[in-house]
C-alpha angles and dihedrals in degrees: 000000000000092000091047090050093051093044091050093049090053089060098045120118118260090257093052091046090053090050091049092050090051088055097043099044097064089044092055092047090051090049093050093047091050091051091047091049091051091049091047090052090055098049140024129205120229125188134183146118133268117211141177106263092218101046106018088233115148113250118225122211099019109162115234120199126188127217134349117309086038122248124196112260109160149275137274121262124245091276093049097255123129141185120194138169114221132181114278111260094033106149104194146018127217119212115199131176133164110259094018135089111258117238132204116203131187115240106242098153145356095273119064121173119185136185117209123206123217110260121239094183107041096098095041095048097053109104118195117203103187096179101053132083119246112250137179128008112348091215091060090065090052092050094051097040092239121117125193108204124200109218124186093188142344094263091060094059091042088056093049101260105148141150091012091303129106100225092184092051106142096349115134130210131180111251114251126207106194120237111260129213115281126204109244094214094058099027105034096158129070117182130183144153118251119250123205094173117121101180095115093062098052090042094053088045087059091054093049094045088052090053104261142090118249125251111267093245090055089063111088106173096201090057091049092052093044093052087083130069116234101179099222118187114296118251118268125211122006099323113104091211134056128202120224123180136184135176128202140144114295109253094219093048117017092195088066128067127233117211119198121202112193127188122194122199118214113263116234122193112243093241090056097050115113119259115278129227103193133180117194105212105195129188108222097169122133093266088065092061096107133100096249093047122047098010091049090044092054092049090049094053090048088058090050090048088058089063096054126107136210092265092054123088132206133193125180123218121180131191137194119130086348135008125248144172110244097170124029117220104297132186112262094237092063089083098156092056091050093046092047089055089051091049091056094059120112133173129244142118137038125312121258096177096164092057091049093052092048092052094044093054090046092054091045090051092051091059098034113161113211111230087005134109108273110183144158114213109203117198117187148116087246095242099141114172108155126070117339102016112139118098090248093049092051091044092055092046093052093043089056090053095046092079091062093078090244114129127212133225118188121202117190125206139182139012141248097052097029112149105206091163092063094043093053092050092051094050095043094050099037102062088254152107135251132217133173116221110207097162143359092268090060089049089055091050095050101036103030112021093038096030095134096044093047098048110021120069117207098173132018135195090026112182133178127206123184124196114199125212106232089203088068105021122062095178139345140196130200108225107225127334090108091145092048102054118133134190117256092249091054090071093074095034107101092192091064113100119231140162131304132228125211131211109292094002121146125207122197129189131178130208119193107213130197106207121225111273096028113119112227137164088220094065117095114247107224135156118255113278117248100203102036133069116267119232089256091058091042092058091054089049097050099037093193142095097242114142096189146333121240118208125187131192126191141162131219111256091258097029133107101195121072128226124219130228127173142179135181123231127211131189111236096180097255117172120224091251090055094051122106122273090249091054095047095046094046090047090052090054090050090049089051089054092052089054095047090050091045083229119198085225096058092100108166096357116138138176090236091058092046090054096045095044094047093044090056093050104048093121116181093330094183095180096040095239094131092049089051089053091056090054091047091051090048091053092048089048090055091051092047092051091048089050091053091048091048093048092050091048091050091052091050091049090051091053092048 
């Protein structure tokens, strides 16, 4: 009948067809309205905005769950707004975001705005039970702050496999072979490039907050230590950097000494900083289509935009399958225009990182400010897969751009496919720095609180060389900086690239020293040398108590010739308890790194000592970063103890 009806209609006269259309059209409208009414009765749409309670800034990527038990509903946009459809009759919404206190609100209308407060307890309240099976609704664990983690073996949790997810997944990290102890008599010089990067700390924080311990190669102790500000004495005279040293007993082996070398960059008020010519180079490939990648990135750059002045300029270059200019170089005071361009970004396609870098440097060169801050800020997860993509390819590309006088800042986002190895190479070779942004609070730290240090270089190619006195030092070991080691001759070679320091930046390095006369399995066992002075003769020759001499070389940001600074260091027999707060806290962070790496040099290190030492050395801690570290160490300690219990249980089960 239906086919006959349609066939007949096809052969109707024009007048009959018109009559039939007049009959069918109201029927179709009625049918659509009925369907819409039925659909509307089954769901309701709620809109609103989620903001930071302290700043009013919109929060991107906030998870929104509907009902109890919670059901996934969506995430906020880059400006913090959201629009979700939830089942009719839903009584409440749950708003959850890493680093903030979750909130549950009753649904009393179709518009719900919410302000989230930064959490002081999130890290501390997470309980990891690595030997139990996960049961029930996974969102319930998130709501209560307790996570049950299924673990097949110890190695899985050590590699970040938690809650049924492999957090490491396709992430890549450069392999690290820890520095070993060197004999001072045969290897008196230790030379390395400074490192102001802090990406490793915020990245491992992400692992721990997600309920797992980071891979060993993701733990770079120098970046952990340098995440924190120690406020060493400001430079005096014309040098932009000061040297501050301190010696005390090593906390993980009191027979050894720990030597701290601290560098303090000169602080420059924001209104006196040189004009900036910035290019935001943003990865908008498909891999960035996740709430803690592009949305968090956009929110981060909006915060940076808020710091810019009329004399500053910003351009935006994006790259996916191809690279393109989405915002020409624009004065920094035209903030709405810059933010509108950021709001229009969306993710999709492959990742042509090499093309993006080429275009970004070209745009920066076109608007180069003489005696200003010319910088490309690259924001990505590092997953390059089109064109120049290997670490070596990217290294050569960045090295070729370094000579242009344009500096590089690398900001890393996301997890799962995160390419830390590539990011570190880009920053190291591009006269730049590197930070990992795991939440909006970290973005505020890097791009607002440390605005000058992140973006304004005061000294480049900064190198340190330490000469040890064999009359006092039997052996020594540089803690961290494995990827920054230089040859002794590189120290005086002004063509050799090294690290940069920004305005107000601090750099801290530790040497663990085995004094002469202390028996240690770490000391090399060698026969007495025939043609060199023995330590006994050396002490008569020197006639002083110097432990070592620290030498530093640096260049002005636009200079080609280095300047030399140096300072001697003596051991005054200070115990660890008598050391300064800065020394004790930084040493606790280094000890934490030894434990996370399961370092063969950890000796008597323990999580309990890390927690007690850091807790007693919080100082003023205006931003709460040190207090957060204590909570992080406590969470890692819980996981480590559970791992040990699990491992022991597994061994007993194998025997049975």
